[in-house]
C-alpha positions in Angstrom: 3.4 12.1 76.9 3.6 10.5 73.6 6.1 12.1 71.0 5.1 11.9 67.4 7.4 13.2 64.7 5.9 14.3 61.2 8.9 13.2 59.3 9.9 12.3 55.7 13.3 12.3 53.9 11.4 13.7 50.9 10.1 17.5 51.0 6.8 18.7 49.8 4.9 15.7 50.9 2.8 17.4 53.7 4.6 17.2 56.8 3.7 20.5 58.2 0.2 20.2 57.1 -0.1 16.8 58.9 1.5 18.1 62.1 -0.5 21.4 62.4 -3.9 19.6 61.6 -3.2 16.6 63.8 -2.2 18.9 66.6 -5.6 20.6 66.3 -7.4 17.3 66.0 -5.5 15.8 69.2 -6.5 19.0 71.2 -10.2 18.9 69.9 -10.2 15.3 71.3 -9.3 16.6 74.7 -5.5 16.2 74.5 -2.8 18.6 76.0 -0.7 19.3 72.9 2.7 20.7 72.2 3.8 21.3 68.7 7.7 21.9 68.3 8.6 23.2 65.0 12.1 22.0 64.0 12.0 23.5 60.4 13.9 26.7 59.9 11.1 27.7 57.4 9.0 27.9 60.3 5.7 27.1 58.4 4.0 25.5 61.5 4.8 28.6 63.6 3.2 30.8 60.9 0.2 28.7 60.7 -0.4 28.7 64.4 0.2 32.6 64.4 3.3 32.4 66.8 6.2 34.7 66.6 9.1 33.0 64.9 11.7 33.9 67.5 13.7 31.9 69.9 15.5 33.7 72.5 19.2 32.8 72.2 18.4 30.8 69.1 19.1 27.1 68.8 22.6 27.3 70.0 21.3 28.4 73.6 18.5 25.8 73.3 20.9 22.8 72.4 23.6 23.9 74.9 24.0 21.7 78.1 21.9 24.2 80.2 19.2 24.8 77.6 15.6 24.3 78.4 12.6 23.7 76.2 10.1 25.3 78.6 11.6 28.7 78.3 10.5 28.7 74.6 7.0 27.5 74.8 4.4 29.8 73.7 0.5 29.6 73.8 -1.4 29.9 70.5 -5.0 31.1 69.8 -5.9 27.4 69.6 -7.3 26.0 72.9 -4.8 23.4 74.3 -2.2 23.8 71.6 1.2 25.3 72.7 4.1 25.7 70.3 8.0 25.9 70.5 8.5 28.3 67.4 11.2 27.9 64.9 13.4 30.7 63.5 16.2 30.7 60.9 18.7 29.7 63.6 17.3 26.1 63.3 19.3 25.7 60.2 22.2 25.0 62.4 20.7 22.4 64.6 23.0 19.8 63.1 26.2 21.7 64.0 25.0 22.4 67.5 23.9 18.7 68.2 27.5 17.6 67.0 28.8 19.7 69.8 27.1 18.0 72.7 27.4 14.7 74.4 24.9 12.0 73.2 23.4 14.2 70.6 21.1 11.4 69.6 19.4 11.8 73.1 19.4 15.6 73.2 15.9 16.3 71.7 14.5 13.6 74.0 16.2 15.2 77.1 14.7 18.6 76.3 11.2 17.0 76.1 11.5 15.0 79.1 10.8 17.8 81.7 7.5 18.6 79.8 6.2 15.0 79.9 3.6 15.7 82.7 2.4 18.9 81.1 1.2 17.4 77.8 -0.3 14.3 76.5 1.2 14.4 73.0 3.9 16.3 71.4 4.1 16.8 67.7 7.6 17.4 66.2 7.4 19.0 62.9 10.6 18.1 61.0 12.5 19.4 57.9 13.2 16.9 55.0 16.6 15.4 55.6 18.4 12.3 57.0 20.9 13.8 59.3 22.1 14.0 62.9 19.0 16.0 63.7 16.9 13.4 61.9 18.4 10.7 64.3 17.9 12.8 67.5 14.3 13.0 66.3 14.2 9.2 66.1 15.6 8.9 69.5 12.9 11.2 71.0 10.0 9.7 69.1 7.5 7.1 69.9 6.2 7.1 66.3 7.1 8.5 63.0 4.0 9.9 61.1 5.2 9.8 57.4 3.1 11.5 54.9 3.6 9.7 51.5 2.4 11.1 48.2 1.2 8.1 46.2 4.1 8.4 43.5 7.3 6.3 43.0 9.6 8.9 44.4 7.7 9.4 47.7 7.3 5.6 48.0 11.1 5.3 47.4 11.8 7.8 50.2 9.5 5.6 52.5 11.6 2.7 51.6 14.9 4.3 52.5 13.6 5.4 55.8 12.4 1.8 56.6 15.7 0.4 55.5 17.7 3.0 57.6 15.5 2.3 60.8 16.3 -1.5 60.6 19.8 -0.7 62.1 18.2 0.8 65.3 18.0 -1.2 68.5 14.8 0.4 69.4 13.2 2.2 66.5 10.2 4.4 66.8 7.0 2.9 65.3 6.8 3.5 61.6 3.3 4.9 60.7 3.1 5.9 57.0 -0.1 7.4 55.4 -1.1 8.7 52.0 -1.1 12.4 51.5 -2.3 14.4 48.7 -4.2 11.6 47.0 -6.0 12.3 43.8 -8.4 9.2 43.3 -8.8 10.1 39.6 -5.6 8.8 38.9 -5.0 5.1 38.5 -1.2 5.3 39.4 -2.2 6.9 42.8 -4.9 4.4 43.7 -2.4 1.5 42.8 0.3 3.2 45.0 -2.1 3.4 47.9 -2.7 -0.4 47.6 1.1 -1.1 47.4 1.8 1.0 50.6 -0.9 -0.8 52.5 0.3 -4.3 51.3 4.1 -3.5 52.0 3.9 -1.7 55.4 1.6 -3.6 58.0 1.4 -0.5 60.1 0.4 1.9 57.3 -2.6 4.0 58.4 -5.6 3.4 56.4 -7.0 7.0 56.3 -5.9 9.0 53.2 -5.6 12.8 52.9 -7.0 14.2 49.7 -5.3 16.8 47.4 -7.5 19.6 48.3 -7.7 23.4 47.6 -8.8 23.6 51.2 -5.2 22.7 52.4 -4.0 25.5 50.4 -6.3 27.9 52.3 -4.3 27.2 55.5 -1.7 29.8 54.4 -4.3 32.6 54.0 -6.4 31.5 57.1 -3.2 30.8 59.1 -5.2 28.1 60.9 -5.7 24.3 61.0 -8.4 23.1 58.7 -10.6 22.1 61.6 -10.8 25.7 62.6 -12.3 27.0 59.5 -13.6 23.9 57.3 -14.2 21.2 59.6 -16.8 19.5 57.3 -14.6 19.7 54.2 -13.2 16.3 52.9 -9.7 17.3 54.1 -11.0 18.3 57.6 -13.0 14.9 58.2 -10.0 13.2 56.7 -7.8 14.6 59.4 -10.1 13.8 62.2 -10.3 10.3 61.1 -6.6 10.2 60.7 -6.1 11.4 64.3 -8.4 8.8 65.6 -6.6 6.1 63.9 -3.3 7.3 65.3 -4.7 7.5 68.7 -5.6 3.7 68.5 -2.1 2.9 67.3 -0.2 4.8 70.0 -2.2 4.0 73.0 -3.6 0.6 72.4 
């Protein structure tokens, strides 16, 4: 099982949009998919129409005898299961700090499910914290949505610098999110990202009203607008990611 975290230090860059849509595209390609919602806001849980409730909360999950399998829920979308988030996830850092080897805890929880799924997506809140480091320890790759603006590019630079201190860091796969090709600054930022990060994915996700419809449809774009520009972009992005992680 490959573990892919949709992660950025910066908020509002499209992490949840990416994790939900890529989970859908992975499932459509034949993969068995698990999406673990680590964000206390629970947006991925909402989009996949799962109940935002974890029995025992994050305390029981992170504790030594906690098991991820007990929290896995099916969804209306074929081949996608979800571990929902509730508001107790806001205390994830606190509970990780109370266990041995906190940087390995999320990986330990995922390991028993490795034969049941081909790919697991971790939808992460924006932060750089103990929880983030545990995500890094569990992940094969970090999918980093990057808005083509200076602040978002700066957050990517900070993440890249932080990972330089890791002995075995996950593969860093940034990609451009919310692109408006009418703006020269954004077009120039795309070129800069591709130049500075050799592993950057070349598929870009457009700034589109279709993405906003996910909230009212409560579904991935591929389920209600697969031939839209954004739907096609996420299909192409998943294909590019699959080559990067399985080649």
